[in-house]
C-alpha positions in Angstrom: 4.9 -31.8 10.8 2.8 -32.4 7.6 0.5 -29.6 8.7 3.4 -27.3 9.3 4.9 -28.1 5.9 1.6 -27.4 4.1 1.2 -24.1 6.0 4.7 -23.0 5.0 3.7 -23.3 1.3 0.8 -21.0 1.7 1.0 -17.3 1.0 1.2 -14.9 3.9 -1.4 -12.1 3.8 -0.9 -8.7 5.5 -1.6 -9.3 9.2 -2.9 -6.9 11.7 -1.1 -8.0 14.8 -2.5 -5.4 17.3 -6.1 -6.4 16.2 -5.3 -10.1 17.0 -4.2 -9.2 20.5 -7.2 -6.9 21.1 -9.6 -9.5 20.0 -8.0 -12.2 22.2 -8.0 -10.0 25.2 -11.6 -8.8 24.6 -12.6 -12.5 24.8 -10.6 -13.0 28.0 -8.5 -15.7 26.4 -4.8 -16.4 27.1 -2.5 -17.3 24.2 -2.7 -20.9 25.3 -6.5 -20.9 24.8 -6.1 -19.6 21.3 -3.4 -22.1 20.4 -5.5 -25.0 21.8 -8.5 -23.9 19.7 -6.4 -23.9 16.6 -4.9 -27.4 17.4 -8.2 -28.9 18.4 -10.5 -27.5 15.7 -8.1 -27.1 12.8 -5.5 -29.8 13.3 -2.6 -27.3 13.5 -0.7 -29.4 16.0 2.4 -27.2 15.9 0.7 -24.0 17.1 1.7 -23.2 20.6 1.2 -20.1 22.9 4.6 -18.9 21.8 3.5 -19.0 18.1 0.4 -16.9 19.0 2.6 -14.4 20.9 5.1 -14.1 18.0 2.2 -13.2 15.7 0.9 -10.6 18.1 4.3 -9.0 18.5 4.8 -8.9 14.8 7.8 -11.2 14.9 6.1 -13.6 12.5 2.9 -13.6 10.5 0.3 -16.4 9.9 -0.1 -17.9 6.5 -3.5 -17.7 4.8 -4.6 -21.0 6.3 -3.3 -20.1 9.7 -5.1 -16.8 9.6 -8.4 -18.5 8.8 -7.9 -20.9 11.8 -6.9 -18.0 14.1 -10.0 -16.1 13.1 -12.1 -19.2 14.0 -10.4 -19.5 17.4 -11.0 -15.8 18.0 -14.6 -15.9 16.8 -14.1 -13.2 14.2 -13.9 -13.0 10.4 -10.5 -13.3 8.7 -11.0 -9.7 7.4 -10.7 -8.4 11.0 -7.2 -9.8 11.2 -6.0 -8.5 7.8 -3.9 -5.4 7.8 -3.7 -2.7 5.2 -2.1 -4.1 2.0 1.3 -2.6 1.3 2.4 -4.4 -1.8 1.0 -5.7 -5.1 1.0 -9.2 -3.7 -0.7 -8.3 -0.5 -3.5 -6.5 -2.4 -4.0 -9.6 -4.5 -4.0 -11.9 -1.4 -6.4 -9.7 0.5 -8.9 -10.1 -2.4 -8.3 -13.8 -2.7 -7.4 -13.5 -6.4 -5.1 -16.1 -8.0 -2.1 -14.6 -9.8 -3.1 -16.4 -13.0 -6.4 -14.5 -13.0 -4.7 -11.2 -12.5 -2.2 -11.9 -15.3 -5.0 -13.0 -17.6 -7.1 -9.9 -16.9 -4.3 -7.4 -17.5 -3.0 -9.3 -20.5 0.4 -10.6 -19.2 2.1 -14.0 -19.2 1.9 -15.4 -15.7 5.7 -15.5 -15.3 6.0 -11.9 -16.3 3.3 -10.8 -13.8 4.8 -12.9 -11.0 8.2 -11.3 -11.7 6.7 -7.8 -11.3 4.9 -8.9 -8.2 8.1 -10.2 -6.6 10.3 -7.2 -7.5 7.6 -4.6 -6.9 8.5 -3.0 -10.2 5.5 -2.7 -12.5 6.3 -2.6 -16.2 2.9 -2.9 -17.8 1.5 -0.5 -20.4 -0.9 2.2 -19.7 -3.8 -0.1 -20.7 -2.5 -2.9 -18.5 -2.0 -0.5 -15.6 -5.7 0.5 -15.8 -6.7 -3.1 -15.9 -4.5 -3.9 -12.9 -6.1 -1.0 -10.9 -9.5 -2.4 -11.8 -9.0 -6.1 -11.0 -7.2 -5.4 -7.7 -9.5 -2.4 -6.8 -6.5 -0.1 -6.4 -7.0 3.6 -5.8 -4.6 5.8 -7.7 -2.6 6.3 -4.5 -2.3 2.6 -3.8 -1.5 1.9 -7.4 1.5 4.3 -7.3 2.8 2.8 -4.0 2.4 -0.9 -4.8 3.9 -0.5 -8.2 7.0 1.3 -6.8 6.3 4.6 -8.5 6.2 6.9 -5.4 9.8 8.2 -5.9 9.3 9.0 -9.6 5.9 10.6 -8.9 7.5 12.8 -6.2 10.2 13.9 -8.6 7.7 14.8 -11.4 5.6 16.7 -8.9 8.5 18.7 -7.6 9.4 19.6 -11.1 5.8 20.7 -11.8 5.8 22.9 -8.7 9.2 24.6 -9.4 9.1 25.0 -13.2 6.6 24.7 -16.0 3.8 22.4 -14.7 2.3 21.8 -18.1 5.3 19.8 -19.2 4.7 17.2 -16.4 1.1 16.5 -17.3 1.8 13.8 -19.9 4.5 11.8 -18.0 2.3 11.9 -14.9 -0.8 10.7 -16.7 1.2 7.7 -17.9 2.4 7.1 -14.4 -0.9 7.1 -12.4 -4.5 6.5 -13.2 -5.9 10.0 -12.7 -8.1 11.9 -15.1 -6.0 14.4 -17.2 -8.3 17.4 -16.5 -8.1 16.8 -12.7 -4.4 16.3 -13.0 -4.0 19.6 -14.8 -6.1 21.5 -12.2 -4.1 20.0 -9.3 -0.7 20.7 -10.8 -1.6 24.2 -11.6 -2.9 24.8 -8.1 0.3 23.3 -6.5 2.5 25.3 -8.8 0.8 28.6 -7.8 1.0 27.7 -4.1 4.7 26.8 -4.2 5.5 30.0 -6.2 3.6 32.1 -3.7 5.5 30.5 -0.8 8.8 31.2 -2.4 7.8 34.8 -3.3 6.7 35.4 0.3 10.2 34.6 1.6 11.7 37.6 -0.2 12.1 40.8 1.8 11.1 44.2 0.4 14.7 45.0 -0.1 15.1 42.3 -2.6 17.1 40.0 -0.3 16.0 36.8 1.3 14.3 37.1 4.6 15.3 35.1 7.7 14.3 31.5 7.2 14.1 32.2 3.4 12.6 29.3 1.4 11.8 27.1 4.4 8.1 27.1 3.7 8.8 26.2 0.1 11.2 23.5 0.9 8.8 22.0 3.4 6.1 22.0 0.7 8.4 20.1 -1.6 9.3 17.6 1.2 5.6 16.7 1.6 4.8 16.9 -2.1 3.1 13.5 -2.2 0.8 14.3 0.7 0.0 17.7 -0.9 -0.8 16.0 -4.2 -3.0 13.2 -2.9 -4.9 15.6 -0.6 -6.1 17.5 -3.6 -7.2 14.4 -5.7 -10.9 13.8 -5.4 -10.6 10.0 -5.1 -7.1 9.2 -4.0 
């Protein structure tokens, strides 16, 4: 039970459950074999075949220590069992960086950083945002997602497509780490495309054609994908 208690206190990294199952089956191992390897080699006496199956089904996820042991039992590296990070915390765990180091690098008190990590609401300044992206190796797209800015980003992009795009450059440049010149080019391009879609829905008689505006509405619905597909290094 001491091992279990210690494991419960460890952070849980993003886990790629399908990869764990594929690796096990490729080795011709049953869940019991993997569980035995973790018990015998890593002292995790509480790991049973049911625990392995729960991880593979996605019903539970191994802690950082358990993931290391699982990788050893499956003869693979821990990186092969780590899924794509989805949150600020998962990005940090994937890199193996301590929260104190991130807070120090971006210039925040540790309790302030941890609060932002827990809530998923990033409140750092523009300089601190750039530092965060650097220390956690976040692409602009990942930065927007893990800091909870996707909804606000989509709202600004829709406004840029429908109205005067120049007015959205400044708020967007504060929101995401994308070069201003590239941002201006992409917003202008998306504005022109949306306006062309809307113009194409009008009939020669001045009325709306059948299905009027559908293409334009669909463009707005997928505005985030449209935006990131045009950014050189999303």
